[in-house]
N, C-alpha and C positions, 0 to 999 in steps of 0.2 A: 826197389823204389820206395817201399813202405816198411815201417817198423810197427810191430804190434806186440803188446804184452798180454798174455793170458793171465789177467790179474784176478784177485779175489774181490768179490763184492761184499761189503759188510764184513771184511776180514774172514772170508770163508773159502769155498773150494776151487774157484776158477783160479788156481795158483800156479806160479811157475813162470818162466819167461820163454818166449818163442820168437824167432825171426819170421816175420810174414814174407813169403816169397813174392817177388814182383808179379808172378803170374797167379796169385791167389785172389779171386774176385768172385762176386755174385751180382747178378743183375746188370752186368756190364758186357761189352762187346767182346772182350778177351783178345783184342788185337794186340800184338806185341809191337808197340811203337813208343818212342820217347814222348814224355809230356812236353807240350809246348808252354812257353812262358805265359802266354795269355790264359791257358787252361789252368795253370797253377794260381794265377792272380784271381781268376773267377771262382776257382774252387775254395781258396782261402777266404774270399769275401763272403761266399755263401756260408762257410763254416762260422765266420764271426757273426753274421746276421742270425744264424740259427742258434748260436750260443746265447746271444742277447734275448732271443725269443724264449729260450728255455729259462733263462734267469728271471725274465719278467713273468713267466708262468707260475713261478713258485714251486715247480715240480722237483721231485727227487729222482723219480724214474719215469720214463716216457717211451713211446714208440716213435721210430723216426724212418722215413722212407725217402729213397732217391730214385731219379729217373736216369738210369744208366744206359739204357738202350731204347730204340724206337719200337715200341710194341703197339702202336696205334692200330695196326690192322687187326689186332685181337681185342681192341677196345680196352686196352690196358695203358695207364699213364705211368704208374710207378712200378719199377721192376724189382726193387729189393728193400726188404724191411729188416730193421734191427731194433734192439733196445738200447736206450741212452740213459746213463745214470750219472749222478753228480758225485765225484770224488771229493768228499768234504775236506779231507786232509790236504789235498793238493789244490783245491779250489778250481777244478776244471771238470768238463764233461767228457765221459768216455762212452764209446759205442761197443756193445758186445753183440756178436753176430756169427753166423755160420758163413764161411767163404769157401767156394769151390776152387780147387787147384785147376787152373785153366788147362784144357787139353786132356783132363783126366776125369775119372768117375769118382773122385774122392773129395772130402771137404774136411774142415777143421773149425774149431770154435776159437774166436780171437776177440781181444779188446784193443781198441785203438782210439786215438784222438779224433775229434770232429774234422780236423783239417785233413787227415788221412782218408776219412770216409768219403770226402768229396774230391780227392785227387785222382780218382780213376777217370777214364775217358768218358765224361758225362755227356748224355744226349741233351738233357735240359739242366740248366743250372737253377734248380728248383727243388725244395724239400717239403715234405709234409710231416708234421708232428701230430701224434695223438696223445693228449694229455689225460691220463685216467684220473678219476676221483681219488681222494686221499686214502680211502680204504683199499682200493685196488693197487695203488702204488705201494702201500705197506705190505700187501700180499705178495707182490712181485719181488720186493726187496728181500722178503724172507725166503722165497724160493730160490732166488739167485744166490743166497747165502748158504745153500745146501749142495749135495751132490746131484740133485735132480736135473739141473741143466745138462750135465754130462750124460746122465743116463738117458736123457731124451734125444741125444745127438746120435744120428745114424751117419757114419762116415761114407756110406755108399750114396753118392749124390746123383740126383736126376732133376734136371731143371723143370720137367713137367711131371713130377711124381704124383701118383694117385693120392688123393687126399686122405683115404681111409686104408692105406696099406703101410706096413712097416718095412717093406723091402728096400725102399729108397727114401730119400728126404731132400726137399729143396730148402733153401734158406728161409723162406717165409713160413714154411711149415714148422721149422724148429721154434720160431717166435710164437706161432699159434699154439703149439703143444705146450710150450712153457707157460703161456697165458692160461691154458687149461689147468696146469698143475697149480697155478696161483689161485685160480678161481674155485677149484673144487675144495671139498673139505680136506683138512690136513691129512696127509698120508694116503688119500684116495687115488691120486695120480702119481705114480712113481715110475711107470713104464710108458713106451709109446702106445702100446695096445690099450692101456688104461686111459691115456689121454684121448686117443681117437674114440673110445667108447663114451667118454664124457662128452666130447664135442658132438657126437651124433645125438646123444640124449638131449643135449642142450640146444639142438637146432642149427648147428653150423651147416652152411651150404657152400660148397666150393664154387668157384667160377668155372663155367664150361667154355673151353677154348676149342673152336672148330678147326681141325687139321685134317686136310685131305690125305688119302692113302699115299699118294706119290711124295708128298711133303714129309709124312711120317717116315717113309722108307728112306729118303734121302738123309733126314736128320739121324736116324738110327745107324745108318752105314758110316757116316762121316763125322759124327760128333759123339765122343765118349761120354759126355755128360747129359745125353738125352736118351731116354728109354721109354717104351710104352707097355712092356710086358707085365707091369703091375696093375694095369687098368683092366676093369671087367671086359671080357671079350666082345660082348655085344655092343658096349658103348665105344670101344676102341674101333671095331669094324665100321661103325657108323660115323667115325671121325669126331666123336664127342670125347674130349679129354678133360676130365674133371680134376682140377689142380688147385693149389693154394696160391692165391695172388695177394698182393698188398690190399687191393680193394676188398677182397673177401674177408681178410683179417680185420680191416678197419670196420667193415659193416658188422661183424660179429662182436668185436670189442664194444662198439657203441650200443649194440642191442643188449649186451650183458651189463654194461656200466652206463647208466643213464647220466652220470656226471662227466663222462668222457667228452672231450671236445677236440676239434681239429684246428690246427693252425698251418697255413700255407706260407712258405717263405719263397719269394720270387726275386 
């Protein structure tokens, strides 16, 4: 269904070409069903309006979030976050993010166009942009032009991974840890452990999702991309799951970068 190229940013390490399988998604329902014409039209329209908003912002690198599934019972609106960057040579915007192979416990890093980003089975045709200040954008561009994004990627995927464990990773966590690498002093954050240590020291607080024991048991038994064994025992038994959501990333980015601003596209 979708093609994605694992490209370099600023002519650096995210290089090579890869075909993104139809079942590689993050923050979406993962139901295997064909896209309807109306969904394609709505997705492409949202992509066009998002592209225009990015153009108007003057940004070179930003954060982008989509609402791929209904998470309102957890008080979460946006399910999946990525970074979006301007390919100056081709004059277009590309999204770089971690995607889960549906039905599995693995993930990969991909670049794809804005149109593809919104062609999944969306819950809401709405997007949120976080436009960092110029200094943070420059830092993000420098980090994305190194091997650090690959080093910070953990292929063992868990939709509800613990915010301060390196055992698994969810897609929002990869964005957050990449932001940590960009925000820290050069060379200070090169591993996930170093990223999480910096995040703790800098005051990052995950979102706590309340999940009862029976719900946790069912999810663990029937979904390969959900696990709870990386969470602290006492918190897990109390149904308190501390994970990285879009909201927690946005809150932290804006606390660290006073120039950051959000744009909602509906």
